[in-house]
C-alpha positions in Angstrom: -52.1 160.3 155.4 -50.6 163.2 156.2 -51.4 164.8 152.8 -54.8 166.2 150.7 -55.0 164.2 147.3 -56.8 167.4 145.8 -54.7 170.0 146.8 -52.2 168.4 143.9 -53.1 168.6 140.1 -54.0 166.0 138.0 -51.2 165.1 134.7 -54.2 165.9 132.5 -54.2 169.6 133.5 -51.0 169.9 133.4 -50.2 168.7 130.0 -53.6 170.7 128.7 -52.0 174.2 129.6 -48.7 173.5 128.1 -50.1 172.1 124.9 -52.8 175.5 124.8 -50.3 178.0 125.9 -49.6 180.1 122.5 -45.6 179.8 122.0 -44.2 180.4 117.8 -42.3 176.6 118.9 -44.0 173.7 117.9 -44.7 171.5 121.5 -44.2 167.8 121.2 -44.7 165.0 124.1 -43.0 161.8 122.8 -43.1 158.9 125.3 -40.7 155.3 125.3 -41.8 152.1 127.2 -38.3 151.6 128.2 -38.6 148.4 130.5 -41.7 145.9 130.3 -42.7 142.8 131.6 -45.8 141.0 133.3 -45.9 142.7 136.1 -43.5 146.7 135.8 -43.2 148.7 133.6 -40.8 152.3 133.4 -41.4 154.5 130.6 -39.6 157.8 130.0 -41.5 161.2 128.6 -39.6 163.8 127.1 -40.9 167.4 125.9 -39.7 169.1 123.0 -40.2 172.8 122.4 -39.0 172.3 118.0 -36.0 170.2 118.5 -35.0 171.3 121.4 -35.4 168.5 124.7 -37.0 170.8 127.3 -37.5 168.4 130.1 -37.8 164.6 130.9 -39.6 162.4 133.5 -39.5 158.8 134.8 -42.6 156.4 135.9 -42.6 152.9 136.8 -45.4 151.1 137.8 -46.4 147.6 139.1 -49.7 146.2 138.0 -52.2 144.8 140.4 -50.5 147.8 142.7 -53.8 150.1 143.3 -57.2 149.8 141.6 -56.0 151.8 138.1 -53.4 149.4 138.2 -55.0 146.3 137.9 -56.0 146.7 134.6 -54.4 149.9 132.9 -50.7 150.0 134.7 -49.3 150.6 131.7 -51.2 153.5 131.2 -51.1 155.0 134.4 -47.2 154.7 133.8 -47.1 156.7 130.9 -49.6 159.7 132.3 -47.3 159.4 135.8 -44.0 159.7 133.2 -45.8 163.3 131.2 -46.5 164.8 134.5 -43.0 164.3 135.6 -41.4 166.3 132.7 -44.4 168.6 132.9 -43.2 169.0 136.3 -39.5 169.3 135.7 -40.5 171.9 132.9 -41.6 174.0 135.5 -45.5 173.2 135.2 -45.7 171.6 138.4 -49.4 173.4 139.2 -50.0 176.4 141.2 -48.7 175.7 144.0 -44.9 174.7 143.4 -44.5 172.9 146.6 -47.0 170.4 145.4 -44.7 169.5 142.6 -45.9 165.7 142.2 -48.8 165.3 140.4 -52.0 164.0 141.7 -51.2 160.4 140.2 -48.0 160.5 141.5 -49.6 161.2 145.2 -51.9 158.5 144.7 -49.1 156.2 144.0 -47.3 157.2 147.4 -51.2 156.7 148.6 -51.4 152.8 147.7 -47.8 151.8 148.6 -47.4 153.6 152.0 -48.3 151.0 154.5 -51.0 151.6 156.4 -49.8 151.9 160.3 -52.0 149.4 162.8 -53.3 152.2 165.0 -53.5 149.3 167.5 -50.5 147.1 166.7 -49.9 143.5 168.6 -46.9 143.8 169.9 -44.8 141.5 171.8 -42.8 142.9 174.9 -41.3 140.6 177.4 -41.0 141.7 180.8 -39.3 140.3 183.8 -42.5 138.6 184.9 -42.7 136.6 182.2 -46.4 138.1 181.8 -48.2 140.3 179.1 -47.4 144.1 179.4 -49.3 146.9 180.8 -49.8 147.9 177.6 -51.0 144.5 176.2 -53.4 144.0 179.3 -54.8 147.1 178.7 -55.1 146.9 175.1 -57.0 143.4 175.7 -59.3 145.5 178.5 -60.1 148.4 175.8 -61.3 145.9 173.1 -63.3 143.7 175.1 -65.3 146.9 176.4 -65.5 148.1 172.8 -67.4 145.2 172.0 -69.7 145.9 174.8 -69.7 142.6 177.1 -70.3 142.5 180.2 -67.3 141.0 182.8 -68.9 137.1 182.8 -68.9 137.2 178.5 -65.5 138.5 178.5 -64.3 135.6 181.2 -65.7 132.9 178.6 -65.0 134.7 175.5 -60.6 134.6 177.3 -61.5 130.9 178.3 -62.8 129.3 175.0 -59.7 130.9 173.7 -57.5 129.1 175.9 -59.5 125.8 176.9 -58.9 127.1 180.4 -60.2 130.3 182.5 -57.7 132.4 182.3 -57.1 135.9 184.1 -55.9 139.2 181.8 -53.3 139.7 184.5 -51.8 136.0 183.8 -51.3 135.9 180.3 -48.4 135.5 178.8 -47.4 137.6 176.0 -47.8 135.2 173.7 -51.2 134.8 174.5 -51.9 138.4 175.0 -50.7 139.0 171.4 -53.1 135.6 169.7 -55.8 137.6 171.9 -55.7 140.7 170.7 -55.3 139.1 167.2 -58.5 137.4 167.6 -60.2 140.4 169.2 -59.3 143.0 166.0 -60.1 140.3 163.6 
């Protein structure tokens, strides 16, 4: 991940700062459950000074996406909507470039697919055999296991039922072997 959650302020800190700042106006936070079904909810939050609407915020959450949403997706969604409204009211934390709340960035973190550092790539080349990239990756994975050449050869033989040189693997065989070695 290209960001550090510690650099983002939680909604609770923003809300506390807003509510504790002395003003002659009465401060209110209103939240509305705009959409709900078994898996998904949407909240809208509104911030008022007296009867003047000063900011709104929206949030959407899905049950089961991440640890908190397994049990508390409604509560998490409502807090996120409040956080958006507070950011829209200018309470985005001490660093204005960190406008999202920590909770929003946690959502980004849990919904961003983890990039596989060793993707399985089937790339046909002119010879119909595995690519250099696939063969080199297989050798790397085999070496990481600490296996000697005899053990490596036996593993490949067991996998395909016959002794096959790594240089003779087809792209699909190479992908199958890579996947097995990664597990």
